[in-house]
N, C-alpha and C positions, 0 to 999 in steps of 0.2 A: 142371397148376395153373389154367389158364385155363377150361378145360371145368368142371372141379370147382367153381370160384368162380362161374362164370356159373350152374350148376345150383342151387347154394345160393342164390344171390342171387335168381334168379327164383321158385324153389319158396317162398322166403320171403316172397314178395309174392303170394302166392296162385295161382300158376300151376302146373299140372300138367306136371312135367318128369320125362322118362324119360332118365337119363344113360347113355350107351354108353361101354364100356370095352373094354380089349384085355388089358394087363398086369395091372393093378391092379383088383382086383374091387370094384365099388360097389355096396352095398346098394340093392336095388330098381332096378339097373340092368340094360342087357342087353349081353351079350358080342358084340362086333362087330369083324370084320376089314374096315376101310374099303376095301380093295383088291378085296374079292370082291363082284362084282356081285350073285350070287345072295343073299348074306347082306343086303346093302344093300336089295335088293327086298323081301325077305321081312320086315324089320323096318318099312320104311316102309308095307308092306301091313297089318301088325298094328297098329302104334301109330296110324297115320293123324294125324300130327301137323300143327298149323297152321304151325308154324315148325321148320326144321332149323338147328341152330347147328352149324357145322362148324369145330372147334377143333383137331381132330387135324393133326400134321404132322411130317415129319422136319425138326427143328429144329437138328440139329448142322451147322453151316455147313461145317466141314472134312470131315464124313464125306459131304455132299452133293457136295462137289468131287471125292472120291474115288470116288463111287458115282452117277454121273449117273442111271443107270437106275432105282436105288432113289428117287432124289430125285422123279424124274418120275412114277413109280408112285404115290407116296403124295401128293405135293404138288400134281401137276397131273392125272393121270388119274383118281385116286379123287374128286378135287374135281369134276372133270367129270362122273363117274359119279353123284355125290350131286345135282349140280344137275338132271341129266336125270330122276332118280328124284323129286326134289322137284317138279318141273314136272309129271310124270305124275300124281303123287298130290295135286296142288293145293295143295302147302305153299309157303310163302316160305322164303328161305334167307338166314342170317348167315354170312359168311365172315370168320374173322380171318385178316388178311394182314400184311404187315409193310413197314417202310421200305425194306428191301432190295430192293424192287422198282425202286428209283432208284439211280443212281450218286451220285458226289461232287456236292456243290452247297454253296457257302456262302451262298446266298440260300434262304430258305423257299419250298418248292415247294408248289403248289396241288394238288389231287386229280387233275387232268387234265394236269399236266406231263409231258413226255415221259419214258418209262420206259426206263432203260437200266441195268439190273443188272449188277453186276460179278462175280457168283459164280453158281454152279449154284442155290443156294438161292433167291436173288432170282429167277434166271429161272423157276424151276420154281413158285414162288409166283405170278409174274405170269401164266404160262400158265394157272394155276387161276383166277385173276381173269378172264381172258379166256373160259375155257370157261364159267364162270358166266354171262358177259354173253351168249355165244352161245347158250347153252340156252334163253334166253327166260324163264327162272325169275325171279319178283318177288325182290329181293335188297337185302341191305345188306353192304357191303364196309367193314370198318374196319382200317385199317393202324395197328399199334403198333410199339414198338421196346423191346427188353430189358425185358420185363414183370417187375415185382417186387411182393413181397407175402409173407405168411406161407404156408408150405406144410404139407400134411398129410404124415403118415408114408408113406414110400414114393414120394413125388413128387420130382421133379428139382428140385435146388437152384437157385435163381436168384443173381443177383450180390449181392443183399443177404443172404440167408440164407447163402450160401456163404461170403462175406467174414466175416460174424459167427462162424461156425464156426472159420475159421482164426485170427481174432482171439482167440477164446476158448481156443484151443490154445496160444496165448502163444509161438509160434515164428515166425521171420521168414518171409515169403514175398513173392513177386514178382508184381506186376500191371502189365499193359501200359499204357504212357504214351502210345501214338499210336494208339489206337482211340478213336473219339469217338462218342458215342450221346446221344439224348435219350430217357431212359428213362421208360416208362409204369407209372404206380402202378396196380395193378389194381383197387382200390376205385373210383378216380377213374374208370377205364374202365368199370366196370360200371354206375356212376351214369349216364354218358352213353349207352351202349348200351341200357340199359332204357328211357330216353326215347325213343331212336330208334325202338325196336321199338313201344312204346306209341302213338307217333304215326304209326306206319307210314311213317317217313320213309325211303323207298328211296333208294339211290344209294351213292356211294363217299365215304368220310370218312377224314381224318387224324386220328389220336388218339395221337400221341406227346408225351411230356412237354415242359416249356417250357425246360428247362434242357438245353444242350449242354455236354458235359463229357467229360474222358477217363475210361477206366476206373480209371486210378490216382488222379485227383481224386475221382471217385465212391467209391473205397474209403476214402480219407482222410475223406470227408464222414460215411460210414458210422461209422467208429471214432469220430469227434468226438461224433456224435449219442447214440451209445450208450455213450459214457464209456469205451471200450477204447483201447488203446495204438496209436496210429497210426504209431509209429516202427518198428512190426514190418512195415509195408508198404513194400516196396522196388521202384521202377520198372524195368521192363525194355521194351526196344525189341521190337516186334512181329517184326523181321526175325530176330531172335535164336531165336524159337520155330520158325522153319522150318515154318510151317503152309501148307497149300495154298491156302486161300481168301483172297482179298482182302476186306477190309471197307470199306463206303462210309462217308464223312464226309457225311451228309446231313442237312438240316433240312427239316421239314415244317410248312406253315402249317395251324393247326388252327382258324382263324376261323369255318369252315364248320360244324364240329360244336358249336362253343360257341353260335353263333348260333341254331342249330335247337333245341338242347337246354337252353341256359341254364346249362350246367355249365361251370365254369371248368376248364380243363385245368391242372394244377399242375406245378411243378417239383420237383426231387428234395429240396430243403430242407423244402419242407412235406410231401412224400410221406414222407420218413423221420421226421418229427415225428409223423405220422398212424399210422405203422407201430408207433413206440415206444409211442404212447398206447394203441394196440390190442393191445399184445403179451399182456397177461393174458387179454383176449376170445379 
């Protein structure tokens, strides 16, 4: 969702974009296994990009906990390989990272706060960040949380689209009430990142939404905004799910990206309204 959306956003503003894909074929794109150094080198040599946007990741938090080697291969080692290739070929790099590089925090954390991830997903993404820095490639790192927006056929559902599907089925379902997030609305993220790239504003930025809320509270807001039956949504404690990965409850300070770009980072109330308004589009 993130990579496809960025491809469409930048190409719509006159930039030449070559999207890479693995599972879902994209017209005009190039098939690429990001863990294959030979393929990465070949693509970089043939395309000669000015910028490499690295959005691919192993994002299933619980699968990362069960398969540390897989998480490291995709989120850490492949990222370092891309960074090295970008450096070699004179390209700059954008890396989409996550708030999960941090642990629990009740205070909004700045970009350079101590990173203490609670799970393998966060650890592997943090190592990816560090490999980029160590490579010497000129880069932008942007951390998001629970990205949401409309998806294309074949793309993974996010919290909003998945909740809408369940609500439209008109059957009761459970949502975790003790996982907290600051969800990032993708169109808002694209606006901010575009300006960072245009300004060549290198560095690390937080871009999580302004609203901290539980998944259960979020699901209720989704139902209310789209006029669906919120009574179908039932709370459940995370411990009942017996999942292997711990989720952090973390707030990030977004003043840096807002100051540089002039883009206000929005909360879920505004994000859901914008999503509803853009539904037909």
